[in-house]
N, C-alpha and C positions, 0 to 999 in steps of 0.2 A: 187100637187106641191111636189117635193122631197125635203128632208132635205138640200141638197146642193143648190138647187134654192132658198129656203127660206133664207139660210144663206147669200146668194148672194144679195138678195133683202134687207135684214136687213143691210148689210154692205153699200150698196148704201143709204139707208135711213140715216143711222148714218153719213156718209161722207157727205151728202147734209146738214143735219142739223148742223153739226159742221162747216162746210164751211160758211153757213149762220150766225152762231152765230159769228164767227171770222170777216167776212166781215162787220157785223153791230155793233160789240161791244157789243152784247148780251151774256146772258149765255146759255150754253148747258147741257142739261140733259139726261140721259139714259131714254129709253121709259117708266120705271116704276117711274120716278121722277116727282115731282109737284113743287119743288122749283127752277124752271129755267124758262128761256124766251121761248127757242125753244127745241124741241126734236123730234125724229122720232116717229110715230105712232106705238103701239103694233101691230105685224102681225095678220091679220084676222078681225081688226076693220075697220068700215066703215068710209069714210072721207078722207081728206087731208092726205098724207103720212108724211108731215111735219107739226107738230102742234106749232101754237103760242099761248102761254099761257097768256101773258100779254099784256095790251093795247099797250105798248111800241112796242112790238114785232109785233102786228099788224099793227101799223103804219109804222115800218121801213121795213116789209117785205109784200108788197101788193100782194102776190101771193097765189093761192091755188095750192100747189106743189103735183104732182104725180110722183113718181119714179118707173121706170121699169128697172130691171135688167135681163139680158139674159146672159147665159153661152155662147151661140154662135149665132151670127146673124151678118150679113154683112150690114154696113151702105149703100154701093152702091146698094144692093138687095132692099133695102127699097126706095131708090129714084128712081131705075129703074122700079120697079113693077108698074102696073096702079095705079095711085094715089089714085083712089077711093078704091082699094084693099090693099093698103100699110098698113102693121101692124103699121108702125109709124103714119100715119094719123088715123088709127083706135084707137090707144092709145090716141092720142091728142083728137080725138072727144070725147072719154069716159071721159077724164079728164075734158074737158071743160063742158060736160053735169053734171057731178057730182059737179063741181065748182059752176055752176049756181044754182043747187038744194041745195046744203050743206053749202055754203058760208056764214058765219056770216055777212061779210061786202059785199055789192053788187058790190063793186069796185075792188074786188079781180081779179087779172088777172090770167087765167089758165097758169100753167107753167109745162111742162112735162121734167123730167130729165131721160134721159136713158143711159145706160151702158152696155158695154160688158166686159167679164172678160180681165183684164190686158190692158185695153183702157181707155183713158180719157172719161169722162162723158160728154154727149151733152145735152144742153138746146134748148128745143122746145117751141116757143111762137107765138103768133099773130104778125105779122110785124108791124102793125099800132102802138100799144102802145110803141113799141121798137123803132121806126124810129130814134126818136132823140138821144138816147144813142148809136145807131149803128154808128153815126158819130164818137164817141170816141173809136171805136175799133182800137187797136194799128195795125200799118202796118204788123206785123208779124202774125196776126190772121186773118182768113178768115172765112166767114160765107156763107150760103146757103139760097136763098130765094126759096121756094117751093110754087108753085100755085096750090091750092087744091079746093075742093068744099067748104072748110070752110073759104076760103080767103087766103091770103098769109101768109105762116108759115116761120119763120126764125129759123135756125139751127146752133148753134155755140158752141164752147167749153165751158162747164160749168164754168170754172173758169175764162175764158175770159168774159163770161156773168157777173159774180160777179163784175169783174173789171170795166166793163163799167157801170153797174147800181149803184155801190156803191163808184167807183173811187179807189178801192184797191182790189188787189188779196187776197184771204184768205191764 
């Protein structure tokens, strides 16, 4: 991974951790901090990319979050690629596998946050657990349901996801 790619990945982790902290009223900290509720994981470490340090954070953020940033990719390409071969589905499959293996709480939902340079981040999750909150999607926000070998995934704007789940945008 090039230094530019690492910087892009770090920036996404930071943005996701800050957005979560703001949406939940928790404290955000840099990756080397321990006196906060939420932070991005240091690069190269195993586990979720967003670390919840306190019991309150684990309660308010019931997700095992993997963040994937790419300097260039097209969302339409990922949707039009054969679903079994789609990198988006592969990233989600890997995130779900790690979530089952590494999650401290077995109820954590795998959540993939993907981003391309200069574009809004997208949240990818299983449709079932999100079906109720998707009723709260504002009329100006759309989402995609994608049938895959993993079941139905839903893809929507990251900030819209936070607004639906927590009732307010960060």
